[in-house]
N, CA, C, O and CB atoms as a CASP TS submission, in Angstrom:
PFRMAT TS
TARGET T0000
AUTHOR 0000-0000-0000
METHOD Language model
MODEL 1
PARENT N/A
ATOM      1  N   UNK     1      12.773 -34.884  34.780  1.00  0.00           N
ATOM      2  CA  UNK     1      13.202 -35.401  36.043  1.00  0.00           C
ATOM      3  C   UNK     1      12.913 -36.875  36.109  1.00  0.00           C
ATOM      4  O   UNK     1      11.751 -37.278  36.052  1.00  0.00           O
ATOM      5  CB  UNK     1      12.537 -34.669  37.180  1.00  0.00           C
ATOM      6  N   UNK     2      13.918 -37.676  36.226  1.00  0.00           N
ATOM      7  CA  UNK     2      13.821 -39.201  36.363  1.00  0.00           C
ATOM      8  C   UNK     2      13.242 -39.423  37.748  1.00  0.00           C
ATOM      9  O   UNK     2      13.053 -38.481  38.518  1.00  0.00           O
ATOM     10  CB  UNK     2      15.294 -39.978  36.193  1.00  0.00           C
ATOM     11  N   UNK     3      12.967 -40.664  38.048  1.00  0.00           N
ATOM     12  CA  UNK     3      12.570 -41.266  39.288  1.00  0.00           C
ATOM     13  C   UNK     3      13.618 -40.926  40.496  1.00  0.00           C
ATOM     14  O   UNK     3      13.296 -40.538  41.619  1.00  0.00           O
ATOM     15  CB  UNK     3      12.447 -42.828  39.049  1.00  0.00           C
ATOM     16  N   UNK     4      14.896 -41.149  40.035  1.00  0.00           N
ATOM     17  CA  UNK     4      15.817 -40.823  41.244  1.00  0.00           C
ATOM     18  C   UNK     4      15.972 -39.402  41.487  1.00  0.00           C
ATOM     19  O   UNK     4      16.318 -39.141  42.639  1.00  0.00           O
ATOM     20  CB  UNK     4      17.211 -41.383  41.065  1.00  0.00           C
ATOM     21  N   UNK     5      15.812 -38.439  40.730  1.00  0.00           N
ATOM     22  CA  UNK     5      15.805 -37.005  40.773  1.00  0.00           C
ATOM     23  C   UNK     5      14.462 -36.778  41.651  1.00  0.00           C
ATOM     24  O   UNK     5      14.466 -36.005  42.609  1.00  0.00           O
ATOM     25  CB  UNK     5      15.798 -36.284  39.201  1.00  0.00           C
ATOM     26  N   UNK     6      13.413 -37.444  41.291  1.00  0.00           N
ATOM     27  CA  UNK     6      12.126 -37.157  42.080  1.00  0.00           C
ATOM     28  C   UNK     6      12.223 -37.605  43.459  1.00  0.00           C
ATOM     29  O   UNK     6      11.676 -36.981  44.368  1.00  0.00           O
ATOM     30  CB  UNK     6      10.906 -37.832  41.462  1.00  0.00           C
ATOM     31  N   UNK     7      12.944 -38.735  43.661  1.00  0.00           N
ATOM     32  CA  UNK     7      13.084 -39.139  45.050  1.00  0.00           C
ATOM     33  C   UNK     7      13.998 -38.180  45.836  1.00  0.00           C
ATOM     34  O   UNK     7      13.738 -37.997  47.026  1.00  0.00           O
ATOM     35  CB  UNK     7      13.630 -40.563  45.121  1.00  0.00           C
ATOM     36  N   UNK     8      14.969 -37.598  45.312  1.00  0.00           N
ATOM     37  CA  UNK     8      15.560 -36.464  45.976  1.00  0.00           C
ATOM     38  C   UNK     8      14.885 -35.320  46.211  1.00  0.00           C
ATOM     39  O   UNK     8      15.046 -34.678  47.249  1.00  0.00           O
ATOM     40  CB  UNK     8      16.549 -36.096  45.387  1.00  0.00           C
ATOM     41  N   UNK     9      14.146 -35.000  45.351  1.00  0.00           N
ATOM     42  CA  UNK     9      13.193 -33.852  45.420  1.00  0.00           C
ATOM     43  C   UNK     9      12.187 -34.006  46.586  1.00  0.00           C
ATOM     44  O   UNK     9      12.046 -33.186  47.493  1.00  0.00           O
ATOM     45  CB  UNK     9      12.409 -33.724  44.070  1.00  0.00           C
ATOM     46  N   UNK    10      11.546 -35.100  46.451  1.00  0.00           N
ATOM     47  CA  UNK    10      10.540 -35.564  47.695  1.00  0.00           C
ATOM     48  C   UNK    10      11.362 -35.491  48.987  1.00  0.00           C
ATOM     49  O   UNK    10      10.879 -34.815  49.896  1.00  0.00           O
ATOM     50  CB  UNK    10       9.926 -37.221  47.523  1.00  0.00           C
ATOM     51  N   UNK    11      12.508 -36.081  49.183  1.00  0.00           N
ATOM     52  CA  UNK    11      13.180 -36.076  50.400  1.00  0.00           C
ATOM     53  C   UNK    11      13.454 -34.600  50.777  1.00  0.00           C
ATOM     54  O   UNK    11      13.271 -34.272  51.949  1.00  0.00           O
ATOM     55  CB  UNK    11      14.460 -36.918  50.311  1.00  0.00           C
ATOM     56  N   UNK    12      13.899 -33.640  49.832  1.00  0.00           N
ATOM     57  CA  UNK    12      14.125 -32.339  50.278  1.00  0.00           C
ATOM     58  C   UNK    12      12.945 -31.678  50.708  1.00  0.00           C
ATOM     59  O   UNK    12      13.072 -30.741  51.496  1.00  0.00           O
ATOM     60  CB  UNK    12      14.736 -31.593  49.318  1.00  0.00           C
ATOM     61  N   UNK    13      11.750 -32.038  50.294  1.00  0.00           N
ATOM     62  CA  UNK    13      10.582 -31.261  50.725  1.00  0.00           C
ATOM     63  C   UNK    13       9.739 -32.200  51.592  1.00  0.00           C
ATOM     64  O   UNK    13       8.513 -32.200  51.490  1.00  0.00           O
ATOM     65  CB  UNK    13       9.744 -30.690  49.478  1.00  0.00           C
ATOM     66  N   UNK    14      10.398 -33.015  52.459  1.00  0.00           N
ATOM     67  CA  UNK    14       9.888 -33.746  53.654  1.00  0.00           C
ATOM     68  C   UNK    14       8.785 -34.803  53.312  1.00  0.00           C
ATOM     69  O   UNK    14       8.062 -35.273  54.191  1.00  0.00           O
ATOM     70  CB  UNK    14       9.312 -32.720  54.673  1.00  0.00           C
ATOM     71  N   UNK    15       8.693 -35.152  52.001  1.00  0.00           N
ATOM     72  CA  UNK    15       7.590 -36.172  51.514  1.00  0.00           C
ATOM     73  C   UNK    15       8.234 -37.461  51.489  1.00  0.00           C
ATOM     74  O   UNK    15       9.440 -37.611  51.292  1.00  0.00           O
ATOM     75  CB  UNK    15       6.965 -35.855  50.039  1.00  0.00           C
ATOM     76  N   UNK    16       7.412 -38.383  51.691  1.00  0.00           N
ATOM     77  CA  UNK    16       7.887 -39.843  51.707  1.00  0.00           C
ATOM     78  C   UNK    16       6.969 -40.385  50.562  1.00  0.00           C
ATOM     79  O   UNK    16       6.118 -39.679  50.020  1.00  0.00           O
ATOM     80  CB  UNK    16       7.673 -40.688  53.266  1.00  0.00           C
ATOM     81  N   UNK    17       7.211 -41.721  50.228  1.00  0.00           N
ATOM     82  CA  UNK    17       6.291 -42.256  48.948  1.00  0.00           C
ATOM     83  C   UNK    17       6.587 -43.794  49.442  1.00  0.00           C
ATOM     84  O   UNK    17       7.553 -44.224  50.072  1.00  0.00           O
ATOM     85  CB  UNK    17       6.910 -41.773  47.036  1.00  0.00           C
ATOM     86  N   UNK    18       5.488 -44.441  48.970  1.00  0.00           N
ATOM     87  CA  UNK    18       5.440 -45.890  48.968  1.00  0.00           C
ATOM     88  C   UNK    18       4.986 -46.383  47.622  1.00  0.00           C
ATOM     89  O   UNK    18       4.164 -45.821  46.898  1.00  0.00           O
ATOM     90  CB  UNK    18       4.522 -46.409  50.065  1.00  0.00           C
ATOM     91  N   UNK    19       5.658 -47.561  47.366  1.00  0.00           N
ATOM     92  CA  UNK    19       5.428 -48.279  46.046  1.00  0.00           C
ATOM     93  C   UNK    19       4.617 -49.432  46.321  1.00  0.00           C
ATOM     94  O   UNK    19       4.942 -50.361  47.061  1.00  0.00           O
ATOM     95  CB  UNK    19       6.738 -48.723  45.332  1.00  0.00           C
ATOM     96  N   UNK    20       3.413 -49.303  45.605  1.00  0.00           N
ATOM     97  CA  UNK    20       2.624 -50.809  45.543  1.00  0.00           C
ATOM     98  C   UNK    20       2.774 -51.460  44.543  1.00  0.00           C
ATOM     99  O   UNK    20       2.507 -50.913  43.473  1.00  0.00           O
ATOM    100  CB  UNK    20       1.241 -50.847  45.617  1.00  0.00           C
ATOM    101  N   UNK    21       3.235 -52.792  44.553  1.00  0.00           N
ATOM    102  CA  UNK    21       3.332 -53.593  43.391  1.00  0.00           C
ATOM    103  C   UNK    21       2.535 -54.760  43.553  1.00  0.00           C
ATOM    104  O   UNK    21       2.621 -55.462  44.560  1.00  0.00           O
ATOM    105  CB  UNK    21       4.683 -53.947  43.080  1.00  0.00           C
ATOM    106  N   UNK    22       1.742 -55.005  42.581  1.00  0.00           N
ATOM    107  CA  UNK    22       0.986 -56.093  42.430  1.00  0.00           C
ATOM    108  C   UNK    22       1.530 -57.106  41.347  1.00  0.00           C
ATOM    109  O   UNK    22       2.689 -57.126  40.933  1.00  0.00           O
ATOM    110  CB  UNK    22      -0.335 -55.639  42.139  1.00  0.00           C
ATOM    111  N   UNK    23       0.493 -57.955  40.952  1.00  0.00           N
ATOM    112  CA  UNK    23       0.925 -59.084  40.053  1.00  0.00           C
ATOM    113  C   UNK    23       0.989 -58.167  38.669  1.00  0.00           C
ATOM    114  O   UNK    23       0.489 -57.044  38.604  1.00  0.00           O
ATOM    115  CB  UNK    23      -0.255 -60.536  40.017  1.00  0.00           C
ATOM    116  N   UNK    24       1.636 -58.777  37.645  1.00  0.00           N
ATOM    117  CA  UNK    24       1.999 -58.158  36.445  1.00  0.00           C
ATOM    118  C   UNK    24       0.919 -57.571  35.638  1.00  0.00           C
ATOM    119  O   UNK    24       1.165 -56.798  34.713  1.00  0.00           O
ATOM    120  CB  UNK    24       2.670 -59.049  35.685  1.00  0.00           C
ATOM    121  N   UNK    25      -0.415 -57.964  36.008  1.00  0.00           N
ATOM    122  CA  UNK    25      -1.568 -57.580  35.146  1.00  0.00           C
ATOM    123  C   UNK    25      -2.110 -56.156  35.717  1.00  0.00           C
ATOM    124  O   UNK    25      -3.002 -55.539  35.134  1.00  0.00           O
ATOM    125  CB  UNK    25      -2.772 -58.787  35.182  1.00  0.00           C
ATOM    126  N   UNK    26      -1.540 -55.727  36.818  1.00  0.00           N
ATOM    127  CA  UNK    26      -2.020 -54.283  37.407  1.00  0.00           C
ATOM    128  C   UNK    26      -0.795 -53.505  37.434  1.00  0.00           C
ATOM    129  O   UNK    26       0.280 -54.009  37.760  1.00  0.00           O
ATOM    130  CB  UNK    26      -2.712 -54.312  38.976  1.00  0.00           C
ATOM    131  N   UNK    27      -0.946 -52.146  37.059  1.00  0.00           N
ATOM    132  CA  UNK    27       0.181 -51.292  37.239  1.00  0.00           C
ATOM    133  C   UNK    27       0.704 -51.115  38.522  1.00  0.00           C
ATOM    134  O   UNK    27      -0.084 -51.287  39.453  1.00  0.00           O
ATOM    135  CB  UNK    27      -0.082 -50.114  36.791  1.00  0.00           C
ATOM    136  N   UNK    28       1.883 -50.802  38.785  1.00  0.00           N
ATOM    137  CA  UNK    28       2.493 -50.431  40.215  1.00  0.00           C
ATOM    138  C   UNK    28       1.979 -49.090  40.340  1.00  0.00           C
ATOM    139  O   UNK    28       1.765 -48.377  39.360  1.00  0.00           O
ATOM    140  CB  UNK    28       4.208 -50.472  40.372  1.00  0.00           C
ATOM    141  N   UNK    29       1.738 -48.667  41.765  1.00  0.00           N
ATOM    142  CA  UNK    29       1.284 -47.516  42.014  1.00  0.00           C
ATOM    143  C   UNK    29       2.416 -46.807  42.869  1.00  0.00           C
ATOM    144  O   UNK    29       3.191 -47.515  43.511  1.00  0.00           O
ATOM    145  CB  UNK    29      -0.056 -47.636  42.639  1.00  0.00           C
ATOM    146  N   UNK    30       2.524 -45.496  42.891  1.00  0.00           N
ATOM    147  CA  UNK    30       3.231 -44.768  43.770  1.00  0.00           C
ATOM    148  C   UNK    30       2.181 -43.780  44.574  1.00  0.00           C
ATOM    149  O   UNK    30       1.226 -43.161  44.104  1.00  0.00           O
ATOM    150  CB  UNK    30       4.365 -44.019  42.982  1.00  0.00           C
ATOM    151  N   UNK    31       2.625 -43.825  45.836  1.00  0.00           N
ATOM    152  CA  UNK    31       1.713 -43.005  46.918  1.00  0.00           C
ATOM    153  C   UNK    31       2.690 -42.100  47.657  1.00  0.00           C
ATOM    154  O   UNK    31       3.617 -42.531  48.343  1.00  0.00           O
ATOM    155  CB  UNK    31       0.883 -44.038  48.081  1.00  0.00           C
ATOM    156  N   UNK    32       2.400 -40.766  47.459  1.00  0.00           N
ATOM    157  CA  UNK    32       3.281 -39.718  48.075  1.00  0.00           C
ATOM    158  C   UNK    32       2.570 -39.099  49.153  1.00  0.00           C
ATOM    159  O   UNK    32       1.431 -38.655  49.009  1.00  0.00           O
ATOM    160  CB  UNK    32       3.730 -38.649  47.091  1.00  0.00           C
ATOM    161  N   UNK    33       3.238 -39.053  50.275  1.00  0.00           N
ATOM    162  CA  UNK    33       2.557 -38.391  51.596  1.00  0.00           C
ATOM    163  C   UNK    33       3.380 -37.365  51.968  1.00  0.00           C
ATOM    164  O   UNK    33       4.596 -37.349  51.774  1.00  0.00           O
ATOM    165  CB  UNK    33       2.372 -39.352  52.871  1.00  0.00           C
ATOM    166  N   UNK    34       2.575 -36.290  52.634  1.00  0.00           N
ATOM    167  CA  UNK    34       3.579 -35.363  53.497  1.00  0.00           C
ATOM    168  C   UNK    34       4.024 -35.788  54.859  1.00  0.00           C
ATOM    169  O   UNK    34       3.865 -36.926  55.301  1.00  0.00           O
ATOM    170  CB  UNK    34       2.960 -34.032  53.739  1.00  0.00           C
ATOM    171  N   UNK    35       4.590 -34.797  55.492  1.00  0.00           N
ATOM    172  CA  UNK    35       5.009 -35.154  56.840  1.00  0.00           C
ATOM    173  C   UNK    35       4.029 -35.594  57.918  1.00  0.00           C
ATOM    174  O   UNK    35       4.292 -36.218  58.946  1.00  0.00           O
ATOM    175  CB  UNK    35       5.655 -34.086  57.335  1.00  0.00           C
ATOM    176  N   UNK    36       2.771 -35.122  57.463  1.00  0.00           N
ATOM    177  CA  UNK    36       1.635 -35.548  58.502  1.00  0.00           C
ATOM    178  C   UNK    36       1.050 -36.764  58.013  1.00  0.00           C
ATOM    179  O   UNK    36       0.029 -37.084  58.623  1.00  0.00           O
ATOM    180  CB  UNK    36       0.449 -34.455  58.697  1.00  0.00           C
ATOM    181  N   UNK    37       1.388 -37.502  57.125  1.00  0.00           N
ATOM    182  CA  UNK    37       0.796 -38.595  56.606  1.00  0.00           C
ATOM    183  C   UNK    37      -0.317 -38.547  55.477  1.00  0.00           C
ATOM    184  O   UNK    37      -0.827 -39.515  54.913  1.00  0.00           O
ATOM    185  CB  UNK    37       0.327 -39.190  57.648  1.00  0.00           C
ATOM    186  N   UNK    38      -0.553 -37.325  55.294  1.00  0.00           N
ATOM    187  CA  UNK    38      -1.612 -37.166  53.938  1.00  0.00           C
ATOM    188  C   UNK    38      -1.260 -37.385  52.837  1.00  0.00           C
ATOM    189  O   UNK    38      -0.158 -36.964  52.483  1.00  0.00           O
ATOM    190  CB  UNK    38      -2.130 -35.999  53.661  1.00  0.00           C
ATOM    191  N   UNK    39      -1.985 -38.029  52.044  1.00  0.00           N
ATOM    192  CA  UNK    39      -1.675 -38.351  50.659  1.00  0.00           C
ATOM    193  C   UNK    39      -1.695 -37.054  49.792  1.00  0.00           C
ATOM    194  O   UNK    39      -2.667 -36.301  49.837  1.00  0.00           O
ATOM    195  CB  UNK    39      -2.698 -39.407  50.110  1.00  0.00           C
ATOM    196  N   UNK    40      -0.519 -36.779  48.933  1.00  0.00           N
ATOM    197  CA  UNK    40      -0.738 -35.570  48.288  1.00  0.00           C
ATOM    198  C   UNK    40      -0.612 -35.968  46.674  1.00  0.00           C
ATOM    199  O   UNK    40      -0.801 -35.187  45.741  1.00  0.00           O
ATOM    200  CB  UNK    40       0.355 -34.415  48.833  1.00  0.00           C
ATOM    201  N   UNK    41      -0.267 -37.291  46.581  1.00  0.00           N
ATOM    202  CA  UNK    41      -0.377 -37.793  45.127  1.00  0.00           C
ATOM    203  C   UNK    41      -0.449 -39.224  45.001  1.00  0.00           C
ATOM    204  O   UNK    41       0.297 -39.905  45.704  1.00  0.00           O
ATOM    205  CB  UNK    41       0.775 -37.358  44.298  1.00  0.00           C
ATOM    206  N   UNK    42      -1.255 -39.774  44.192  1.00  0.00           N
ATOM    207  CA  UNK    42      -1.295 -41.111  43.849  1.00  0.00           C
ATOM    208  C   UNK    42      -1.418 -41.396  42.350  1.00  0.00           C
ATOM    209  O   UNK    42      -2.321 -40.905  41.673  1.00  0.00           O
ATOM    210  CB  UNK    42      -2.363 -41.706  44.554  1.00  0.00           C
ATOM    211  N   UNK    43      -0.527 -42.161  41.885  1.00  0.00           N
ATOM    212  CA  UNK    43      -0.445 -42.386  40.539  1.00  0.00           C
ATOM    213  C   UNK    43       0.252 -43.596  40.142  1.00  0.00           C
ATOM    214  O   UNK    43       0.865 -44.255  40.982  1.00  0.00           O
ATOM    215  CB  UNK    43       0.121 -41.331  39.955  1.00  0.00           C
ATOM    216  N   UNK    44       0.198 -43.958  38.829  1.00  0.00           N
ATOM    217  CA  UNK    44       0.983 -45.156  38.337  1.00  0.00           C
ATOM    218  C   UNK    44       2.590 -44.884  38.361  1.00  0.00           C
ATOM    219  O   UNK    44       3.123 -43.858  37.939  1.00  0.00           O
ATOM    220  CB  UNK    44       0.498 -45.511  36.798  1.00  0.00           C
ATOM    221  N   UNK    45       3.181 -45.876  38.871  1.00  0.00           N
ATOM    222  CA  UNK    45       4.729 -45.897  38.906  1.00  0.00           C
ATOM    223  C   UNK    45       5.363 -46.358  37.608  1.00  0.00           C
ATOM    224  O   UNK    45       5.079 -47.419  37.052  1.00  0.00           O
ATOM    225  CB  UNK    45       5.241 -46.843  40.035  1.00  0.00           C
ATOM    226  N   UNK    46       6.165 -45.552  37.212  1.00  0.00           N
ATOM    227  CA  UNK    46       7.070 -46.108  36.041  1.00  0.00           C
ATOM    228  C   UNK    46       8.469 -45.368  36.274  1.00  0.00           C
ATOM    229  O   UNK    46       8.554 -44.143  36.363  1.00  0.00           O
ATOM    230  CB  UNK    46       6.398 -45.746  34.404  1.00  0.00           C
ATOM    231  N   UNK    47       9.424 -46.136  36.354  1.00  0.00           N
ATOM    232  CA  UNK    47      10.779 -45.511  36.485  1.00  0.00           C
ATOM    233  C   UNK    47      11.217 -44.799  35.257  1.00  0.00           C
ATOM    234  O   UNK    47      12.090 -43.936  35.356  1.00  0.00           O
ATOM    235  CB  UNK    47      11.813 -46.543  36.820  1.00  0.00           C
ATOM    236  N   UNK    48      10.697 -45.082  34.135  1.00  0.00           N
ATOM    237  CA  UNK    48      11.185 -44.411  32.937  1.00  0.00           C
ATOM    238  C   UNK    48      10.500 -43.121  32.549  1.00  0.00           C
ATOM    239  O   UNK    48      10.814 -42.523  31.520  1.00  0.00           O
ATOM    240  CB  UNK    48      11.084 -45.315  31.831  1.00  0.00           C
ATOM    241  N   UNK    49       9.531 -42.681  33.406  1.00  0.00           N
ATOM    242  CA  UNK    49       8.928 -41.479  32.595  1.00  0.00           C
ATOM    243  C   UNK    49       9.354 -40.216  33.341  1.00  0.00           C
ATOM    244  O   UNK    49       9.963 -40.281  34.409  1.00  0.00           O
ATOM    245  CB  UNK    49       7.235 -41.540  32.473  1.00  0.00           C
ATOM    246  N   UNK    50       9.029 -39.100  32.769  1.00  0.00           N
ATOM    247  CA  UNK    50       9.485 -37.756  33.358  1.00  0.00           C
ATOM    248  C   UNK    50       8.498 -37.463  34.586  1.00  0.00           C
ATOM    249  O   UNK    50       7.279 -37.384  34.440  1.00  0.00           O
ATOM    250  CB  UNK    50       9.416 -36.486  32.178  1.00  0.00           C
ATOM    251  N   UNK    51       9.100 -37.323  35.703  1.00  0.00           N
ATOM    252  CA  UNK    51       8.384 -36.804  36.926  1.00  0.00           C
ATOM    253  C   UNK    51       8.121 -35.406  37.202  1.00  0.00           C
ATOM    254  O   UNK    51       7.685 -34.974  38.269  1.00  0.00           O
ATOM    255  CB  UNK    51       9.032 -37.193  37.976  1.00  0.00           C
ATOM    256  N   UNK    52       8.435 -34.675  36.097  1.00  0.00           N
ATOM    257  CA  UNK    52       8.163 -33.149  36.313  1.00  0.00           C
ATOM    258  C   UNK    52       6.712 -32.808  36.519  1.00  0.00           C
ATOM    259  O   UNK    52       6.383 -31.946  37.335  1.00  0.00           O
ATOM    260  CB  UNK    52       8.652 -32.317  35.086  1.00  0.00           C
ATOM    261  N   UNK    53       5.822 -33.487  35.777  1.00  0.00           N
ATOM    262  CA  UNK    53       4.436 -33.401  36.019  1.00  0.00           C
ATOM    263  C   UNK    53       3.916 -33.831  37.286  1.00  0.00           C
ATOM    264  O   UNK    53       2.912 -33.306  37.768  1.00  0.00           O
ATOM    265  CB  UNK    53       3.805 -34.070  35.098  1.00  0.00           C
ATOM    266  N   UNK    54       4.649 -34.909  37.946  1.00  0.00           N
ATOM    267  CA  UNK    54       4.090 -35.311  39.272  1.00  0.00           C
ATOM    268  C   UNK    54       4.482 -34.209  40.178  1.00  0.00           C
ATOM    269  O   UNK    54       3.652 -33.836  41.007  1.00  0.00           O
ATOM    270  CB  UNK    54       4.625 -36.733  39.803  1.00  0.00           C
ATOM    271  N   UNK    55       5.621 -33.654  40.125  1.00  0.00           N
ATOM    272  CA  UNK    55       6.119 -32.490  40.912  1.00  0.00           C
ATOM    273  C   UNK    55       5.149 -31.289  40.850  1.00  0.00           C
ATOM    274  O   UNK    55       4.847 -30.676  41.874  1.00  0.00           O
ATOM    275  CB  UNK    55       7.519 -32.051  40.387  1.00  0.00           C
ATOM    276  N   UNK    56       4.682 -30.975  39.675  1.00  0.00           N
ATOM    277  CA  UNK    56       3.747 -29.995  39.555  1.00  0.00           C
ATOM    278  C   UNK    56       2.410 -30.216  40.224  1.00  0.00           C
ATOM    279  O   UNK    56       1.809 -29.343  40.850  1.00  0.00           O
ATOM    280  CB  UNK    56       3.572 -29.776  38.242  1.00  0.00           C
ATOM    281  N   UNK    57       2.018 -31.384  40.050  1.00  0.00           N
ATOM    282  CA  UNK    57       0.762 -31.840  40.591  1.00  0.00           C
ATOM    283  C   UNK    57       0.868 -31.700  42.235  1.00  0.00           C
ATOM    284  O   UNK    57      -0.076 -31.167  42.819  1.00  0.00           O
ATOM    285  CB  UNK    57       0.471 -33.412  40.084  1.00  0.00           C
ATOM    286  N   UNK    58       1.814 -32.094  42.858  1.00  0.00           N
ATOM    287  CA  UNK    58       2.122 -32.074  44.141  1.00  0.00           C
ATOM    288  C   UNK    58       2.185 -30.521  44.598  1.00  0.00           C
ATOM    289  O   UNK    58       1.574 -30.096  45.579  1.00  0.00           O
ATOM    290  CB  UNK    58       3.418 -32.866  44.344  1.00  0.00           C
ATOM    291  N   UNK    59       2.919 -29.815  43.846  1.00  0.00           N
ATOM    292  CA  UNK    59       3.087 -28.377  44.230  1.00  0.00           C
ATOM    293  C   UNK    59       1.887 -27.530  44.323  1.00  0.00           C
ATOM    294  O   UNK    59       1.699 -26.637  45.150  1.00  0.00           O
ATOM    295  CB  UNK    59       3.944 -27.740  43.309  1.00  0.00           C
ATOM    296  N   UNK    60       0.912 -27.996  43.164  1.00  0.00           N
ATOM    297  CA  UNK    60      -0.370 -27.412  43.131  1.00  0.00           C
ATOM    298  C   UNK    60      -1.433 -27.668  44.237  1.00  0.00           C
ATOM    299  O   UNK    60      -2.264 -26.844  44.620  1.00  0.00           O
ATOM    300  CB  UNK    60      -0.894 -27.788  41.962  1.00  0.00           C
ATOM    301  N   UNK    61      -1.261 -29.056  44.730  1.00  0.00           N
ATOM    302  CA  UNK    61      -2.120 -29.594  45.687  1.00  0.00           C
ATOM    303  C   UNK    61      -1.695 -29.282  47.101  1.00  0.00           C
ATOM    304  O   UNK    61      -2.487 -29.689  47.951  1.00  0.00           O
ATOM    305  CB  UNK    61      -2.220 -31.015  45.489  1.00  0.00           C
ATOM    306  N   UNK    62      -0.668 -28.677  47.529  1.00  0.00           N
ATOM    307  CA  UNK    62       0.023 -28.562  48.722  1.00  0.00           C
ATOM    308  C   UNK    62      -0.470 -27.277  49.367  1.00  0.00           C
ATOM    309  O   UNK    62      -0.019 -26.920  50.455  1.00  0.00           O
ATOM    310  CB  UNK    62       1.532 -28.590  48.501  1.00  0.00           C
TER
END
């Protein structure tokens, strides 16, 4: 699952996410929150990775 498929999956499950980008010496961070604003996932953002593991982690923690 690429980032854009993940974005669609998150919207379908009423999840929002924020991307925190810092200067180039720090990795970008993705923060996924549920409809109540509770963080359900925080991790390193990379547009080119497979987000299937992120989905599994979120589903396990909900």
